[in-house]
C-alpha angles and dihedrals in degrees: 000000000000091000092059095051092050092054091054093049098068097138130235123336121235091250092055092050092048091049091053091048091050091051091049090049092052092048091050092049090054098040101047097061091045090051092050090049090051090056091053091048091049091052091049091050090049089054091049089050090052090049090051091049091049091048090050091051091050091050091048091050090047093050093045092048092046091054095044096045097053095256097308100156096190093053091045095052090045091054092045093056097037125119091269089075089061089071092061113127110234098167110246092001130073129198107247101180139352115207120194116216131177095261104007142041115220118210120196116199128209102230124217121239114288096027100085095074098047105033116080098226140338098236133086133177134217132186115272105246091206092060091065095058 
């Protein structure tokens, strides 16, 4: 009886192994580009998060200066975009420059290594809070 069961348990045939390898190759060919695209998207989202954090810091500086300077909007926006904002900790990102425009504030980020190839650009804009008043 044992001899019969051993004859039936011969293992996989070469065709079965090749079929499995082909299926694994197809799955790898589909998964690798998607994984690389996910890394680029994650880097772009990290940049957007850093831009949002920088915008939030500028608005907090603006609000604080507005309250402490008796409502002087020009002084408040000047303080909010001063060089002190450049020391803000944004994780892997640093604020390189803050440019004040009539209706917008442009923030340029210093990107960490590996981000420059995959992230579209290092700048982001936010509405100028002083233009609404």
